C-alpha positions as CSV (number, residue, x, y, z in Angstrom):
1,M,88.8,79.3,123.8
2,S,91.6,76.9,124.7
3,G,93.3,75.4,121.6
4,I,92.8,78.4,119.4
5,K,95.9,79.4,117.4
6,A,96.9,82.7,115.9
7,V,99.1,83.7,113.1
8,I,100.8,87.1,112.6
9,Q,102.0,87.8,109.1
10,A,105.2,89.8,109.6
11,G,107.2,89.1,106.4
12,G,106.4,92.3,104.5
13,Q,109.0,94.8,103.5
14,G,107.1,97.8,105.0
15,T,107.9,100.1,102.1
16,R,105.1,102.6,103.0
17,L,106.8,103.2,106.4
18,Y,110.2,104.0,104.8
19,P,112.6,105.2,106.3
20,Y,111.3,103.9,109.7
21,S,111.1,100.4,108.3
22,T,114.8,100.3,107.5
23,V,115.4,100.2,111.2
24,L,112.4,98.4,112.7
25,P,110.0,95.9,111.1
26,K,106.3,97.0,111.1
27,A,105.5,94.6,114.0
28,L,108.0,96.4,116.2
29,M,106.7,100.0,115.6
30,P,106.1,101.6,119.0
31,I,102.4,102.0,120.1
32,G,101.7,103.2,123.6
33,D,104.0,101.5,126.1
34,G,104.8,98.6,123.8
35,T,104.9,97.6,120.1
36,V,102.3,96.6,117.5
37,A,103.4,92.9,118.1
38,D,102.9,93.3,121.9
39,K,99.4,94.6,121.4
40,L,98.4,91.8,119.1
41,I,100.0,89.0,121.2
42,E,98.5,90.4,124.4
43,M,95.1,90.6,122.8
44,F,95.4,86.9,121.7
45,A,96.6,85.8,125.1
46,L,93.7,87.5,126.8
47,A,91.4,85.4,124.6
48,G,93.1,82.2,125.7
49,V,95.2,81.6,122.5
50,D,97.9,79.0,123.3
51,D,100.1,79.2,120.2
52,V,101.1,82.1,118.1
53,Y,102.9,81.6,114.8
54,I,104.8,84.6,113.4
55,T,105.8,84.4,109.7
56,L,109.1,86.1,108.8
57,S,110.9,86.6,105.5
58,E,114.5,85.9,104.4
59,Q,114.1,88.9,102.0
60,N,113.5,91.2,104.9
61,K,116.7,91.0,107.0
62,I,115.4,93.1,109.9
63,S,112.4,90.9,110.4
64,S,114.7,88.6,112.5
65,L,114.5,91.4,115.2
66,I,110.9,90.2,115.9
67,K,112.3,86.8,117.0
68,S,114.8,88.5,119.3
69,Y,112.2,90.8,120.8
70,C,109.2,88.5,121.3
71,G,111.2,85.4,122.2
72,D,109.4,82.1,122.9
73,G,106.3,83.8,124.1
74,S,106.7,83.0,127.8
75,R,106.4,86.6,128.9
76,Y,103.0,86.7,127.2
77,G,101.9,83.4,128.8
78,L,101.8,81.5,125.5
79,K,104.1,79.8,123.0
80,I,105.5,81.6,119.9
81,H,106.7,79.7,116.9
82,Y,108.5,81.3,113.9
83,I,108.1,80.4,110.3
84,T,110.5,81.8,107.7
85,E,109.5,82.0,104.1
86,T,112.5,81.8,101.6
87,E,110.6,83.6,98.9
88,P,107.6,86.1,99.0
89,L,104.4,84.1,99.4
90,G,101.9,87.0,99.8
91,T,99.5,87.5,102.7
92,I,98.0,84.0,102.8
93,G,100.5,81.8,101.0
94,P,102.8,81.4,104.0
95,L,100.0,79.4,105.8
96,R,100.8,76.4,103.6
97,L,104.3,76.2,105.2
98,F,102.8,75.0,108.5
99,A,99.3,73.8,107.4
100,S,99.6,70.6,109.5
101,E,99.8,72.8,112.7
102,L,96.6,74.7,111.8
103,D,94.2,71.9,112.8
104,T,91.6,74.0,114.6
105,S,89.9,77.4,114.2
106,F,92.7,79.9,113.9
107,I,93.2,83.7,113.6
108,V,95.3,85.4,111.0
109,S,96.4,89.0,111.5
110,N,98.5,91.4,109.5
111,S,101.4,92.8,111.5
112,D,100.7,96.4,110.6
113,V,97.4,96.9,112.3
114,A,96.6,98.6,115.6
115,V,93.3,97.1,116.7
116,D,91.1,96.9,119.8
117,M,88.6,94.1,119.7
118,D,87.3,91.2,121.8
119,V,89.0,88.2,120.3
120,S,86.8,85.8,122.3
121,D,83.7,87.4,120.9
122,F,85.2,87.3,117.4
123,I,85.9,83.5,117.6
124,E,82.5,82.8,119.2
125,F,80.8,84.7,116.4
126,H,82.8,82.8,113.8
127,R,82.0,79.4,115.2
128,K,78.3,80.1,115.7
129,S,78.0,81.3,112.1
130,E,79.6,78.1,110.9
131,S,81.6,80.1,108.3
132,L,84.8,79.1,106.6
133,L,86.1,82.6,106.9
134,T,85.1,85.5,109.1
135,V,86.6,89.0,108.4
136,A,86.8,91.6,111.2
137,V,85.6,94.8,109.6
138,A,85.5,98.5,110.5
139,K,83.4,101.3,109.1
140,Q,85.2,104.0,107.2
141,S,83.8,107.1,105.7
142,V,85.3,108.5,102.5
143,S,84.5,112.1,101.5
144,I,84.6,113.3,97.8
145,E,85.7,116.9,97.7
146,Y,83.8,117.5,94.4
147,G,80.3,117.6,93.1
148,V,79.5,114.1,91.8
149,M,77.5,113.8,88.6
150,E,75.3,110.7,88.2
151,I,75.2,109.9,84.5
152,D,73.5,107.3,82.3
153,D,74.4,107.2,78.6
154,G,75.6,110.8,78.7
155,Q,72.5,112.1,80.4
156,V,72.7,113.6,83.9
157,F,70.1,112.2,86.2
158,G,71.4,113.2,89.5
159,F,73.9,115.4,91.3
160,R,75.5,115.2,94.8
161,E,77.7,118.0,96.3
162,K,80.7,116.6,98.1
163,P,79.1,113.4,99.2
164,T,80.4,111.2,102.0
165,E,80.1,107.4,101.6
166,E,80.5,104.8,104.4
167,F,82.1,101.4,103.7
168,C,82.9,98.3,105.7
169,V,86.6,97.6,105.2
170,S,88.7,94.7,106.2
171,T,90.9,95.3,109.2
172,G,93.4,92.6,108.2
173,V,92.3,90.3,111.0
174,Y,90.5,87.0,110.1
175,C,89.2,83.8,111.7
176,M,89.5,80.7,109.5
177,E,88.8,77.0,109.5
178,P,91.6,74.5,108.5
179,R,89.6,73.5,105.4
180,I,90.3,76.9,103.9
181,L,93.9,75.8,103.2
182,D,92.6,73.5,100.5
183,Y,92.1,76.7,98.5
184,V,95.7,78.0,99.1
185,P,98.3,76.7,96.5
186,E,101.6,75.5,97.8
187,G,104.8,77.3,97.1
188,E,103.1,80.2,95.3
189,A,102.5,83.8,96.2
190,Y,98.8,84.0,97.2
191,G,97.0,87.1,98.7
192,F,93.9,87.5,100.7
193,D,92.2,89.2,97.7
194,R,92.5,86.0,95.6
195,L,91.4,83.9,98.5
196,I,88.1,85.7,99.2
197,E,87.3,86.0,95.5
198,T,87.7,82.2,95.2
199,L,85.6,81.5,98.3
200,L,82.8,83.7,97.0
201,E,83.0,82.1,93.6
202,K,82.8,78.6,95.2
203,K,79.8,79.8,97.3
204,E,81.6,79.2,100.6
205,R,80.2,80.9,103.7
206,V,82.1,84.1,104.5
207,M,81.0,86.4,107.4
208,A,81.8,89.9,108.6
209,F,82.4,90.7,112.2
210,D,81.6,94.4,112.7
211,R,82.2,94.8,116.5
212,T,85.8,96.1,116.2
213,K,86.2,99.0,118.7
214,N,89.1,100.8,117.2
215,W,91.3,100.0,114.3
216,I,94.1,101.8,112.4
217,D,96.3,100.4,109.6
218,I,99.7,101.7,110.5
219,G,101.2,101.0,107.1
220,R,101.8,104.7,106.5
221,I,103.8,107.1,108.7
222,E,100.8,109.5,109.2
223,D,98.6,106.5,110.3
224,L,101.3,105.3,112.7
225,R,101.4,108.7,114.3
226,R,97.6,108.6,114.6
227,A,97.7,105.2,116.2
228,Q,100.3,106.4,118.7
229,E,98.1,109.4,119.6
230,K,95.1,107.1,120.2
231,A,97.2,104.8,122.3
232,A,98.3,107.7,124.4
233,Q,94.6,108.5,125.0
234,G,93.9,104.9,126.0
235,L,91.9,104.1,122.9
236,L,94.2,101.3,121.6
């Protein structure tokens, strides 16, 4: 997997983690014996990633702590580069700031995810599928605490008592090819939702990787605590 690059998007404000995020950026929230950033970078290093790019934001003053904490990447066995956006560019827009560096298959990850996955397997799946974008997904069950009426033109044709539905959700970890940047406008806020809608509209090949072992979005305080509990159990 030599030559693979990874990007950690760490420029967000972390409003859902307030007041914790007034002290630490999301990427430096403690998980187990390290931080979210440690877990992500170590996972990438294990897969043979040579270069990690971390995007920061001028609007989020404490995001500079990530640079102080992670350093040049030598303690992880790779190189870390920092990209600072002067204005909010969304989850995908910052990639245009260093597009020339993304010249091979690359991974993009949100900085507020605690995830356990085989990155080498992820990259291999992506390349074999010849997709422009591969999304790492996890299965999530959603329970409705009410009786659900199935209605057509006012007539009830079915009823389900407190049903549970299972969905495949994005974990916030992606594998992409350089050509995907042709769809990302320069100097404009651009999110993943717009990107995938455009790719599907253009009939580009998009795949889902469903071999994620454990995943928690730590964007909320209660989920951060759940991730810390899982890490203590050796599950993250």
